[in-house]
N, C-alpha and C positions, 0 to 999 in steps of 0.2 A: 387247388385253390377254390374252385367253384362249388364243390360239394359242401364245404363248411362255411356258413355265413360269417363266422368269426374271422376268417381269413380276408373278408372284404371290409372289415372295420378299420378305423384309423385314418390317418392322412396319407393318402397314396402319393408317391412320387410319380413323375412322368413315366419313368421306367416301369413302375408297378401297374399303372393304367394301361400301358402298352402291352405288358405281359398278360393282363386280364383280357384285353382285346384279342391277342393272339390265341389265347385259350378258347374264347368264344368263337373265334374264326375256325379253329381246328374242329370244334364240336358242331359248328354250323347251326347253332340254335339261338340266334339273336332274340327273336320274339319270345321264345319260351323263357330264356334267361332273364330278360328285362321284365317280363310279366311276373316272374317268380319273386323278384326283389324290389319292384317299383313302389310297393306299399310297405316296405319294411319300416318298423318303428324307429330304427336307427338311421338318421338322415345321412350319416357317413357312408353307410352301405349303399344307399340310393345314389348318393353323389358319385361314389366310385364306379358304380355300374354305368351311370350315364357318362362319366368321363371316358370310360372305355369305349362307349358307343361313339364318342366324337372321333375316334380313330378309325371307324368303319368306312368302307367304301360306299359309294352311292347305292349299289345293288344290295349291299348288306343292310343299310339303314332302311331301305324300302321294305324289308321284311317286317318292319314295325308299322307299316301302313294300316293293317287291320286293327291296330290298337290306338290309332290316332286320337279318337275321342277320349280314351283313358289318359293319354299323354296330356291332352289339353286340360282335362280335369285336374291332373296332378300339378301342372304348371300353375293353374289358377288357384289351387288349394293349398299349396305348400307355403310355409312361412320361412323356409330356408332359401336365401337368395342364391346360393351355389346350386342347389337342386333346381330351382326355378330357371336359372340361366341355362344349365345343361339340358334340361327337358325342353325348353323353348328352342334350343339349338337343334335338337332332334326333330321337333315339329317343323321347324323352318326348312329342314332338309327333305321333308316328305312332300308328296304331291298334294295339291289342294285344288279341288274343283268347286264350282259354285254351290253345289249341294252340300259341300262340307262346311260352308261358312256358317258360323254361329254368332248371333248378335252379342251374346254375353262375352264370348271370346274377343270379338272385335272391340267391344267397350273396354274390356280388360286391357287389351293392347294399346288402345288410344290413351287410356288413363296412365298406364305405366311408361309409355314413350314420352309423355309430356311431364311426368313427375320429376322435378329437379332433385328430389331426395333419392330417387331410384339409382341403382348402379348402372353405369353406362352400357355394359354388356347386355343387360336386360332391356334398357331403353332402345338400343339399336335393333335387337331381335324383335321387340314389339313393333318397332317402326316398320321393319321389313314385312312382318306378318300382317300388320294393319294395311299396309300398302297393297299387298297381294290380295287380301280379302276385299278391299274397296275397289280393286280393279274389275271386279265382276259387275259392278253397278256404277254407271256414270254419275249418279247423284251422290253416291258415297265417295267417289273420287274427288269431287269438288269439296265435300266436307273434310276429307283427309287433307287436301291442299290448304284449306283455311286453317285447320288445326296446326299444320306445319308453319304457316305464315305467322300465326299468333304466338308461337313459342318465343319467349323472351330469350333469345339465343345466347346472350352474355352469361347466362347461368348454367350453361351446359358444357360438358367436356368436349375435346376436339373430335372424338369419334362420332358423337351425336351430331355435332355441327356439320361435319363432313357428309354424313349420310343424309341429313336434312337438305343440305345444298344440292346434293346429287339428285334426290327425289324431286325437289322443286324444279330442277332443270328439265325433268322428263315431261 
C-alpha cells in the first residue's frame, strides 16, 4: 500500500486508515512516511496519512517531534479543514516546550478557536494548543482567559462550550 501513492488516494474507511497505520507500525518509519507524503499535492493522500497517524501510540507519534515546525507550518498553511484538523491533532500530541512557542502559531490558534465559522474539531484543538502555549507566560495566560470569557458562547457547538468551561475553571 505504501509504495504506491495512488493506493493512498480516495476516501479511506476507518478500516483502511487502521490498515495503513498497521503497515506504518510494521515498518517502523512514522517520521519518514509522514515526511514523504505531508506535502503531496493531493489533499486526500495527506488526509489519509494523518488519519493513520491518529491511530498511533504516544511513543510512535513522538517520532514526529523533530518535524513539529513543519507540522505547524502545514496546519497553518493548508486550506483543507480535514488536513488541518488531523495535523493539529498530531501537533497537540507532541511535547511542547517554551522555546517551541511561536507567536504566529499562537495567533493562529487564538483566531481559529474563536472563529464561529470554524469546524468544532479545529476550534477545540486550537483552544488546547493556545492554552498550552499561553501556560508558559503568566501575561499570556491572562490574555487567553479574557479571550475565552469574551467568546459569545451561544454561537458555539457543545464540544467547544465544554472545553471552554473546563479551561475557565482551571
